[in-house]
C-alpha positions, 0 to 999 in steps of 0.5 A: 553494463547498462541499466534496466529498469522495469516499468509496470503501466496502468491499464489506461491509454494515456499511460500506455502512450507515455510507456511507448514514448519512454522506451523510445527516449531510452532504447534497451533501458526499459522492460515491460513488466505485466503484473495485472496478468497472472498467467505471465507473473511467473515469467515476468518476475524471473525478470526481476533479478537483473532490474536496477529499480521499477517505474510505476506509470499509475495511481496509487492502485498500479504502485501497490499492485507493483509492490505486491508484485515484488514482493520481498525483493530488494527493488525499489520503486518509483512512482509517477501520477496518472491517476487521481489521487497519488500519493505514492507517486513520487513525480508527474508525467510532465517530469518524467524523463528528467526523473528517468535521467537521474535515476540513470545517473544515480541522482537519487534517494531510497526510503523505505516504507513500512509494511504489515504482514498479515495472516489469517489462521482458521482451524490451526491453519494459516490460509492466507499470509500476505504483506501490505503496505497501505492496509488490511480492511475487515468489513461486510461484503453487503450493507448490514448490522455493524461488526464487532471487532475484538482487538488483542495487543501482544495477547492482551485484550484491548478493546471491541470496535463495533463498526462498519468495518476496522481499518488497519494501516501503515504510516503510508496508508494513513493518506488512504481509506483510514484518512477518509474514515476519520484517521490521522496523518502519519509521516511515514518514518513515524514508526506506528500501526493505525487502528481506524474504526469506520463510522464507528456505533459510539464516539469512544471508539476512537482512531488510535496509533501503537507502537509498530513493535506491536502484535495485533490479534482481531477475532470477530465477535458474534455470529457475522456473515458476509465478512471480508478482508481486504488487502491494500484494496487489491484483493479480497478475502473472505473470513469466517467468524471463527477465523482470527487475524494476526498484523505486525509489522513486515520485515520486508520494507517497500523501497521507494525512490525519492529525488528531494527530501522534503518531497513527502510533504510536497505531495502531501500538500499538493494532494490535500491542497494545502496552501495557507497563501504560500507555495 
């Protein structure tokens, strides 16, 4: 039986043209999935059970959209860089056709990337529950005073981060917003969760890596207004002062196609422009 591959394409002319070339080169192989259109999501989701994998043409934002779309379904993703950064891309446009041939011939490996389960509890009711691959970010929707996020680890109080916001991220997300905020780069195979304050008020509030077995609870102190919880940069949820946010490792990792053992380090060196005089 011929393999069927889903394809998610960035809303960009160049990526759309490449998707057309791909479909022409591999007839009856690709199934287009429109993850950007809520009205067609249910129909597209019904197709997932018949797919071998999904190819994502775009940047990290498009890849995150595809990961959210797949949810807990056991379906590997392959990112192809069309965006500006592309830490989640396994390959680039010029090697796309070779990569597809490798997938069709089963010449690839599958890596698991941990996700975080994020829940917002309001008046004893869960108003939002979602998995994120990169991060969950608490900050204000407008410029105003500092936020105070009281953090509890396994029900024990840790500290209160007074900062412009707080990032709770995965190792995969360590190269996203957390990195820009001064957080560490963590290899995806390292089991941890990152807490990175955004522009902290005091230098004693530093990024922290905790075990991924930890259960995190975050409470907003004071009477903050205009607070938003941003999920993977894809969705923003308004949060009230009395809300409690719970974060822990999700049982649903994202599966990513890889073609070589050291591909993560190659992507990292390329995207961060590390060289040291050596290739």
